[in-house]
PLY file of the C-alpha trace (Angstrom):
ply
format ascii 1.0
element vertex 573
property float x
property float y
property float z
element edge 572
property int vertex1
property int vertex2
end_header
126.96 100.06 109.85
126.75 103.26 108.25
124.84 105.10 105.16
127.50 104.06 102.29
128.12 107.58 100.48
125.74 109.81 98.60
124.80 109.40 94.91
122.78 112.84 93.74
120.88 112.24 90.26
119.43 114.62 88.15
116.54 113.87 85.50
113.64 115.52 83.56
111.10 112.82 85.25
111.20 110.77 88.60
108.65 107.44 88.70
108.72 106.10 92.04
107.39 102.77 91.66
107.96 100.10 88.90
104.80 98.67 88.96
101.52 98.62 86.26
101.21 102.23 86.35
104.81 103.34 86.87
105.85 101.03 83.70
103.35 102.85 81.23
103.29 105.76 82.36
107.56 105.51 81.28
106.54 103.81 78.11
104.16 106.92 77.17
106.65 109.78 78.47
109.42 107.93 76.04
106.82 107.57 73.16
106.05 111.32 73.18
109.17 112.74 74.36
112.90 112.90 74.76
112.69 113.66 77.98
114.92 111.46 80.92
113.46 109.06 83.30
114.46 107.72 86.17
112.56 104.63 87.74
112.91 104.30 91.51
111.54 100.69 92.66
112.11 99.33 96.20
112.19 95.56 94.53
112.93 94.43 90.75
110.25 95.98 88.27
110.19 92.61 86.39
108.23 91.21 89.04
107.45 94.04 91.26
103.86 95.25 92.10
100.73 93.57 91.65
100.98 92.03 88.79
104.41 89.91 90.22
102.68 86.63 89.86
100.56 87.15 86.77
96.92 87.55 86.60
94.59 85.24 83.99
92.06 87.96 82.93
91.86 91.69 81.83
89.04 92.80 84.77
88.38 96.07 83.67
87.81 96.14 79.52
84.83 97.51 77.27
83.48 94.27 75.45
81.75 94.43 72.38
78.34 95.95 72.57
79.17 97.82 75.87
80.97 101.56 75.95
83.06 103.60 78.73
79.75 104.94 80.52
78.36 101.54 81.43
81.88 100.67 83.24
81.08 104.19 85.27
77.80 103.25 86.30
79.00 99.45 87.53
81.87 101.16 89.53
79.55 104.15 90.80
76.81 101.66 91.76
79.26 98.97 93.14
81.05 102.15 95.61
77.39 103.24 96.47
78.19 106.60 94.46
81.14 108.24 95.99
82.91 108.16 92.97
85.11 110.30 91.24
83.27 110.01 87.72
85.29 112.16 85.78
88.07 110.47 86.51
86.23 107.37 85.90
85.56 108.05 82.51
88.79 109.27 81.51
90.04 106.11 82.73
87.18 104.14 81.19
87.56 105.47 77.78
91.23 104.31 77.65
90.98 100.52 78.78
90.65 99.08 75.42
94.01 101.08 74.07
95.89 99.65 76.49
95.19 96.63 76.14
95.63 96.33 72.29
99.45 97.53 73.05
99.85 94.94 75.41
98.89 92.99 72.84
101.34 94.53 70.77
104.19 93.98 73.29
103.79 90.26 73.81
100.47 89.21 76.07
98.77 86.53 75.06
94.85 87.16 74.87
92.94 84.05 74.23
90.39 84.28 71.24
87.37 82.40 70.06
87.13 80.80 66.32
86.17 83.89 65.01
89.56 86.03 66.38
87.53 87.43 68.82
88.66 88.03 72.58
87.27 85.48 74.53
84.98 87.62 77.22
84.45 86.37 80.96
81.31 88.32 81.92
80.12 91.80 81.00
83.78 93.60 81.54
86.26 90.88 81.40
88.26 89.13 78.62
90.83 86.22 79.41
94.63 85.92 78.74
97.41 83.83 79.18
99.20 86.55 81.90
101.69 84.69 84.30
103.98 86.66 82.10
102.57 90.49 82.28
104.91 91.97 84.17
108.24 90.69 82.43
106.49 91.81 79.57
106.34 95.18 81.21
109.69 95.40 82.40
111.37 94.61 79.33
109.38 97.25 77.26
110.69 99.32 79.75
114.47 98.15 79.93
114.72 98.64 76.18
113.94 102.33 76.27
116.76 104.92 75.74
117.38 107.59 78.33
115.70 105.66 81.12
117.21 104.68 84.69
115.90 101.56 86.42
117.57 101.91 89.96
116.03 98.24 91.37
116.92 97.78 95.17
115.99 101.94 95.84
113.86 102.40 98.71
112.15 106.10 98.12
111.09 107.49 102.11
110.91 111.02 101.19
109.66 113.55 98.59
111.34 116.86 98.31
108.91 119.44 98.97
109.34 123.22 99.18
106.53 125.40 99.40
103.58 122.83 97.73
106.55 122.32 94.94
107.91 119.24 94.74
111.38 118.63 93.97
112.42 115.24 93.77
112.99 112.50 96.87
115.47 110.99 98.67
116.16 107.24 100.18
118.14 104.41 100.23
119.65 101.37 98.27
119.11 97.89 100.44
121.76 96.34 99.05
124.56 98.73 98.91
123.63 100.89 101.87
124.07 104.25 99.54
121.76 107.35 99.63
120.13 109.09 96.86
118.76 112.30 95.94
116.99 112.21 93.19
115.99 115.92 91.78
113.06 116.36 88.85
111.38 118.81 87.21
108.49 115.87 87.36
107.65 113.05 89.91
105.04 110.22 89.79
104.08 108.52 92.37
102.47 104.95 91.31
103.64 103.17 94.95
100.31 100.83 94.93
97.98 101.07 98.22
99.10 99.87 101.76
98.71 95.81 103.07
99.80 94.53 106.47
98.09 97.75 108.36
95.73 94.83 110.15
96.16 91.54 111.62
96.06 89.38 108.92
94.43 86.01 108.09
96.93 83.31 108.40
99.47 84.22 111.69
102.87 83.48 112.04
104.94 82.33 109.11
102.18 82.50 106.64
101.46 85.83 107.77
102.63 87.11 104.15
99.61 85.03 102.75
97.41 87.78 102.24
95.28 89.24 99.54
97.62 92.35 98.72
101.24 92.22 97.89
103.30 92.55 101.64
105.73 94.52 100.33
103.25 97.46 99.23
102.86 99.52 102.53
101.53 103.08 101.59
105.04 104.23 100.93
103.46 106.71 98.71
100.56 107.40 101.21
102.76 108.13 103.60
105.30 110.50 102.06
102.21 112.59 100.33
100.62 112.84 103.74
103.64 114.05 105.60
104.19 116.37 102.21
100.79 118.15 102.96
99.64 116.35 100.15
95.32 116.04 100.00
93.83 112.66 100.06
90.29 110.99 100.18
87.95 108.05 100.81
90.00 106.27 102.85
87.05 105.02 105.07
86.25 103.17 101.98
88.93 100.22 102.62
89.05 97.26 100.68
88.11 93.96 101.62
87.99 90.84 99.38
86.37 87.61 99.34
88.70 84.94 99.00
89.08 81.54 99.03
89.78 80.16 102.81
94.03 79.74 103.84
95.06 80.03 100.23
93.69 83.47 100.06
93.25 82.94 96.14
90.89 85.37 94.00
87.17 84.01 94.11
86.26 85.79 90.68
87.46 83.17 89.15
85.24 80.35 90.22
82.53 82.91 90.38
82.27 84.05 87.18
84.17 81.01 85.30
81.99 78.24 86.40
78.94 80.19 87.99
79.26 79.01 91.49
77.00 80.80 93.96
77.75 81.68 97.11
76.30 79.27 99.84
76.13 78.53 103.34
76.62 75.27 105.78
72.75 74.51 104.97
72.98 74.93 101.14
71.24 78.08 101.15
72.28 80.27 98.23
72.94 83.58 100.23
74.04 86.16 97.79
71.12 87.52 96.84
69.71 88.20 100.58
72.52 91.20 101.01
73.46 92.36 97.63
75.81 91.73 95.04
78.15 94.54 95.31
81.60 93.86 96.37
81.03 95.00 99.89
77.83 93.21 100.17
79.30 89.84 99.45
82.23 90.20 101.90
79.13 91.58 104.37
76.96 88.56 103.74
79.45 85.77 104.40
80.14 87.62 107.99
76.50 87.56 109.18
75.73 84.09 108.02
79.40 82.74 109.96
77.93 85.26 112.72
74.36 84.02 113.01
75.44 80.20 112.83
75.37 79.42 109.24
78.80 79.50 108.30
80.88 77.95 107.00
80.26 79.56 103.85
81.09 78.36 100.27
81.27 78.85 96.78
79.36 76.31 95.08
81.53 73.72 92.68
80.12 70.34 93.35
78.35 69.11 90.66
80.71 71.17 87.26
82.02 69.26 84.69
85.82 67.65 84.63
86.50 70.03 81.93
85.59 72.72 84.59
87.47 71.43 86.91
90.77 71.43 84.74
90.28 74.79 83.79
89.89 76.06 87.37
93.24 74.12 88.04
94.89 75.76 85.12
93.41 79.14 85.57
94.92 79.44 89.03
98.82 77.86 88.35
98.69 81.05 86.82
97.71 83.39 89.65
97.43 81.27 92.58
99.49 78.41 92.57
98.67 76.97 96.37
94.72 77.06 95.53
95.74 74.51 92.58
97.90 72.41 95.09
95.35 72.56 97.93
93.22 70.97 95.27
95.86 68.07 94.67
96.71 67.58 98.49
93.35 67.02 99.10
92.56 64.43 96.45
89.45 65.81 95.18
88.45 68.42 92.34
86.73 71.19 92.41
83.82 69.15 91.54
83.66 66.83 94.61
83.99 69.72 97.10
83.09 73.05 97.31
85.80 76.14 97.93
85.37 77.72 101.19
85.69 80.99 101.51
86.51 84.24 103.75
87.20 88.17 103.82
90.52 89.58 104.31
91.81 91.91 106.53
91.19 95.59 105.26
93.39 97.04 102.49
93.83 100.65 101.14
94.14 100.53 97.73
92.72 102.96 95.20
92.52 99.98 92.44
89.20 98.54 94.09
88.12 101.34 95.77
87.95 105.31 96.19
91.01 105.74 98.42
93.86 108.15 97.67
95.41 111.09 96.49
92.90 114.06 95.74
93.99 114.05 92.08
92.35 115.91 88.97
91.55 114.65 85.57
95.29 114.67 84.64
96.24 112.62 87.78
97.81 115.87 89.59
98.13 115.89 93.41
97.55 118.70 95.33
101.53 119.55 95.33
102.63 120.90 92.57
104.62 118.97 89.99
103.60 115.72 91.54
101.12 113.17 90.05
99.84 110.16 91.45
98.43 106.88 88.92
97.28 103.61 89.63
96.57 102.10 93.05
97.58 104.95 94.98
95.26 107.66 93.47
92.08 107.92 94.95
88.26 108.79 93.21
88.35 105.83 90.59
87.45 102.51 91.92
87.60 99.03 89.62
91.12 100.63 88.03
92.63 96.47 88.36
95.39 96.21 85.49
94.25 98.09 82.40
92.85 100.87 84.74
96.56 101.18 86.28
97.88 101.60 82.90
95.25 104.08 81.68
96.25 106.57 84.45
99.98 105.95 83.98
99.29 107.55 80.63
97.09 109.98 81.25
99.48 111.50 83.99
102.42 110.54 81.28
100.82 112.79 78.63
100.13 115.81 81.25
103.96 115.50 82.36
104.95 115.91 78.56
103.20 118.79 77.87
104.06 120.47 80.81
108.08 119.53 79.66
107.15 121.32 76.63
105.80 124.46 77.85
108.09 126.53 77.18
106.63 129.53 79.00
106.96 127.32 81.99
108.31 128.80 85.51
109.46 125.77 87.20
109.75 127.25 90.88
108.75 130.42 92.78
111.99 130.32 94.20
115.83 130.52 92.39
117.55 127.36 91.68
120.27 127.98 94.24
117.53 128.26 97.30
115.99 125.27 95.65
119.44 123.21 96.07
119.85 124.66 99.50
116.73 123.47 100.81
116.75 119.79 98.96
120.42 118.89 100.74
119.31 120.09 103.84
116.48 117.70 103.68
119.02 115.03 102.40
121.57 115.42 105.31
119.10 115.23 107.67
117.14 111.98 106.47
120.87 110.62 106.03
121.15 111.44 109.66
118.23 109.66 110.42
118.93 106.83 108.41
122.51 106.33 110.42
120.89 106.94 114.19
118.51 103.21 112.95
121.45 101.78 112.00
123.96 102.64 114.93
121.75 102.25 117.75
121.93 98.64 119.43
119.35 96.32 120.89
120.07 97.48 124.49
119.27 100.92 123.55
115.38 99.65 122.46
112.97 98.12 123.93
111.02 96.69 121.06
111.74 95.30 117.26
110.40 96.36 114.42
108.22 93.40 114.03
107.07 93.35 117.55
105.93 97.15 116.99
104.47 95.90 113.28
102.47 93.09 115.14
101.25 95.29 117.84
99.93 97.81 115.30
98.09 94.98 113.49
96.46 93.73 116.64
95.16 97.50 117.49
93.99 98.16 114.35
92.17 94.64 114.48
90.69 94.95 117.92
89.37 98.83 117.84
89.72 100.06 113.88
87.84 97.52 112.46
89.65 94.17 111.57
88.72 90.89 111.06
88.76 89.79 115.05
85.35 92.87 115.27
83.57 91.32 112.10
84.44 94.57 110.54
82.45 96.51 112.93
83.88 99.64 114.81
82.46 102.65 116.92
83.64 106.20 117.87
84.97 105.21 121.40
87.01 101.97 119.67
88.69 104.63 117.16
89.49 107.06 119.99
91.50 104.10 121.55
93.17 103.08 118.09
94.21 106.45 117.76
95.94 106.79 121.32
97.42 103.40 120.35
98.75 104.16 117.67
100.51 107.12 118.47
102.35 105.28 121.48
103.68 102.76 119.21
104.36 105.32 116.19
106.84 107.07 119.67
107.86 103.58 120.13
109.19 103.30 116.75
111.44 106.56 116.66
113.57 103.88 119.15
113.62 101.75 116.97
117.11 99.92 115.66
118.40 97.88 112.18
121.01 95.76 112.00
121.30 96.16 108.27
119.90 97.93 105.22
117.06 95.45 104.69
116.56 95.89 108.15
115.79 99.66 107.85
113.54 99.69 104.64
111.44 97.40 107.47
111.68 100.47 109.87
110.29 102.99 107.37
107.73 100.39 106.37
106.63 100.25 109.80
106.72 104.52 109.89
104.65 104.41 106.42
101.79 101.81 107.74
101.52 103.94 111.28
101.08 106.89 109.08
98.46 105.41 106.94
96.76 103.77 110.49
96.61 107.48 111.61
95.12 108.97 108.23
92.97 105.62 108.03
91.07 106.19 111.51
90.39 109.84 111.03
88.15 108.72 108.07
86.48 106.11 109.59
85.85 108.57 112.37
84.55 111.48 109.92
81.87 109.18 108.20
78.82 108.81 110.30
77.26 106.84 108.45
77.38 103.10 107.34
77.65 103.54 103.15
79.86 99.89 102.76
78.66 97.24 104.88
82.15 95.33 105.69
84.06 98.31 104.08
83.27 100.94 107.02
80.85 99.37 109.47
80.24 101.80 111.92
78.04 100.36 114.67
77.54 103.81 115.87
75.75 105.11 112.78
74.56 101.55 111.25
72.78 103.50 108.56
73.23 105.21 105.39
72.16 108.75 104.80
72.00 111.15 101.74
73.71 113.48 103.76
77.08 111.92 103.36
76.73 111.70 99.58
80.22 113.72 100.09
84.12 112.85 99.70
85.83 112.99 103.27
89.18 113.95 102.68
92.03 115.34 104.89
95.54 116.68 104.64
98.53 117.00 106.99
99.00 120.68 108.76
101.77 121.01 111.63
101.58 117.35 112.55
97.87 117.28 112.68
95.58 115.70 110.36
92.48 117.89 108.85
89.30 116.72 107.23
87.55 118.32 104.66
84.55 117.72 102.81
84.00 117.72 99.46
80.98 117.93 96.91
80.45 114.90 94.35
81.52 115.33 91.21
79.15 114.01 88.46
78.09 113.08 85.01
79.51 115.44 82.95
81.12 117.62 85.03
84.95 117.50 85.97
87.12 118.73 88.80
90.56 120.63 88.58
92.56 121.99 91.43
91.55 125.33 90.67
87.91 124.79 91.79
0 1
1 2
2 3
3 4
4 5
5 6
6 7
7 8
8 9
9 10
10 11
11 12
12 13
13 14
14 15
15 16
16 17
17 18
18 19
19 20
20 21
21 22
22 23
23 24
24 25
25 26
26 27
27 28
28 29
29 30
30 31
31 32
32 33
33 34
34 35
35 36
36 37
37 38
38 39
39 40
40 41
41 42
42 43
43 44
44 45
45 46
46 47
47 48
48 49
49 50
50 51
51 52
52 53
53 54
54 55
55 56
56 57
57 58
58 59
59 60
60 61
61 62
62 63
63 64
64 65
65 66
66 67
67 68
68 69
69 70
70 71
71 72
72 73
73 74
74 75
75 76
76 77
77 78
78 79
79 80
80 81
81 82
82 83
83 84
84 85
85 86
86 87
87 88
88 89
89 90
90 91
91 92
92 93
93 94
94 95
95 96
96 97
97 98
98 99
99 100
100 101
101 102
102 103
103 104
104 105
105 106
106 107
107 108
108 109
109 110
110 111
111 112
112 113
113 114
114 115
115 116
116 117
117 118
118 119
119 120
120 121
121 122
122 123
123 124
124 125
125 126
126 127
127 128
128 129
129 130
130 131
131 132
132 133
133 134
134 135
135 136
136 137
137 138
138 139
139 140
140 141
141 142
142 143
143 144
144 145
145 146
146 147
147 148
148 149
149 150
150 151
151 152
152 153
153 154
154 155
155 156
156 157
157 158
158 159
159 160
160 161
161 162
162 163
163 164
164 165
165 166
166 167
167 168
168 169
169 170
170 171
171 172
172 173
173 174
174 175
175 176
176 177
177 178
178 179
179 180
180 181
181 182
182 183
183 184
184 185
185 186
186 187
187 188
188 189
189 190
190 191
191 192
192 193
193 194
194 195
195 196
196 197
197 198
198 199
199 200
200 201
201 202
202 203
203 204
204 205
205 206
206 207
207 208
208 209
209 210
210 211
211 212
212 213
213 214
214 215
215 216
216 217
217 218
218 219
219 220
220 221
221 222
222 223
223 224
224 225
225 226
226 227
227 228
228 229
229 230
230 231
231 232
232 233
233 234
234 235
235 236
236 237
237 238
238 239
239 240
240 241
241 242
242 243
243 244
244 245
245 246
246 247
247 248
248 249
249 250
250 251
251 252
252 253
253 254
254 255
255 256
256 257
257 258
258 259
259 260
260 261
261 262
262 263
263 264
264 265
265 266
266 267
267 268
268 269
269 270
270 271
271 272
272 273
273 274
274 275
275 276
276 277
277 278
278 279
279 280
280 281
281 282
282 283
283 284
284 285
285 286
286 287
287 288
288 289
289 290
290 291
291 292
292 293
293 294
294 295
295 296
296 297
297 298
298 299
299 300
300 301
301 302
302 303
303 304
304 305
305 306
306 307
307 308
308 309
309 310
310 311
311 312
312 313
313 314
314 315
315 316
316 317
317 318
318 319
319 320
320 321
321 322
322 323
323 324
324 325
325 326
326 327
327 328
328 329
329 330
330 331
331 332
332 333
333 334
334 335
335 336
336 337
337 338
338 339
339 340
340 341
341 342
342 343
343 344
344 345
345 346
346 347
347 348
348 349
349 350
350 351
351 352
352 353
353 354
354 355
355 356
356 357
357 358
358 359
359 360
360 361
361 362
362 363
363 364
364 365
365 366
366 367
367 368
368 369
369 370
370 371
371 372
372 373
373 374
374 375
375 376
376 377
377 378
378 379
379 380
380 381
381 382
382 383
383 384
384 385
385 386
386 387
387 388
388 389
389 390
390 391
391 392
392 393
393 394
394 395
395 396
396 397
397 398
398 399
399 400
400 401
401 402
402 403
403 404
404 405
405 406
406 407
407 408
408 409
409 410
410 411
411 412
412 413
413 414
414 415
415 416
416 417
417 418
418 419
419 420
420 421
421 422
422 423
423 424
424 425
425 426
426 427
427 428
428 429
429 430
430 431
431 432
432 433
433 434
434 435
435 436
436 437
437 438
438 439
439 440
440 441
441 442
442 443
443 444
444 445
445 446
446 447
447 448
448 449
449 450
450 451
451 452
452 453
453 454
454 455
455 456
456 457
457 458
458 459
459 460
460 461
461 462
462 463
463 464
464 465
465 466
466 467
467 468
468 469
469 470
470 471
471 472
472 473
473 474
474 475
475 476
476 477
477 478
478 479
479 480
480 481
481 482
482 483
483 484
484 485
485 486
486 487
487 488
488 489
489 490
490 491
491 492
492 493
493 494
494 495
495 496
496 497
497 498
498 499
499 500
500 501
501 502
502 503
503 504
504 505
505 506
506 507
507 508
508 509
509 510
510 511
511 512
512 513
513 514
514 515
515 516
516 517
517 518
518 519
519 520
520 521
521 522
522 523
523 524
524 525
525 526
526 527
527 528
528 529
529 530
530 531
531 532
532 533
533 534
534 535
535 536
536 537
537 538
538 539
539 540
540 541
541 542
542 543
543 544
544 545
545 546
546 547
547 548
548 549
549 550
550 551
551 552
552 553
553 554
554 555
555 556
556 557
557 558
558 559
559 560
560 561
561 562
562 563
563 564
564 565
565 566
566 567
567 568
568 569
569 570
570 571
571 572
């Protein structure tokens, strides 16, 4: 088997990833311009990305009596100051606007008898969101001059002299290669799951908090092209319902359930109420022999029972099924909780591309939005849309500039470079496809499991209670590099397996950068998220960003000063 031909396409804007941010960016670009768009989506935009199964609340919204600055303060406090306040504010100012637009597109938002949105806490509103992604997808599919290519796995940017020219990939079903040339490119590929050994083994290993199909592809492509990344060391570990890995926020906020240990003691206030502290408290209670830990639902009303079961049917049916199969309602049994494996996801923490206020990356012409963009945590759904809109507006502005000089080199030079890179990549695809089992030592699945075990053991996974030290990180680096070398001899029996090969390579690249970030921040600012046993205390000396960039095959660390209230960062800085 080999690659089945080559398609060369040209467009004004290439959007890689048809999830929340990518779809909303496409809507904005077409609303404000006549620019042509190609959306390259690895799955199918109707049910791809983090919104695939739906959500039951808008978790980032400026409720009545609050203002965008309040949201900035909340996110800043939760991340213990390591945020980009300029990014948070520009996002927060758009949260209600994008929500209103989604309602016009058909999203059902719950309202009280006075016609006001039903709030759930200080920043959330309730929705019927099981079909939120199809609503977005239908809106995009109805746009003129927009081509959606589903099942297209993008593997590489085409970058020359730090300017993006497009991207290269292959169709998972047909095996056709694609070279897509574009004036501007938006990366909206989401974060990275599957780096660490997951909670559930074997057949159920996919049952995790973050979509298992999000492999850090956008991160890896940017890293390999020399883009600057930020704050990967602020990993995200979700506190979830045990086994089902269903969300806990709906229980905690919906019925006011407290975190309790096996003795019935409320322990959450003992450790703190930030996201990382809630996980850390649960870990410590178990280590010190007071586990298992629960959300206390015993004694809630029958109405609250039904509300919880319906809510979870919208977004995590396995939790509702677990209640039904046990024969007990939430009011009759507390819900056991645990932490997930760590993820790299810029929608919850500050990890991702280093961008300016227009969401431009450090590669000319390349933008990042949503979970792949760093510096702006607690985005959730509406924040990803807001960033897609911000990037889209700047893309339109740049495309409309009559004096714009696209590249510092001739068109023929750009064409020659792009075609050469595409030819090299097709040759690489074919090498994996032609290699036989007898010529490879380990399968892609075996290498991926080895990677997850290394990260779990030496880089702060579940098995080590999320803790690590410098000696362990050194071992992690050595072992991940060995696995990367072995991955070059992987093979693929078909195009779907070829996708698995590149997903492994992407995860290994992200692991290498993550390890460098964990080594570089010599403090413990976020318990569990980055629990450094060599530096167990927090220090004001580390009120700065840890950034990295791959130069000549080596990952270089760069420290940057915080961007505070009223300040902005632009790449010219």
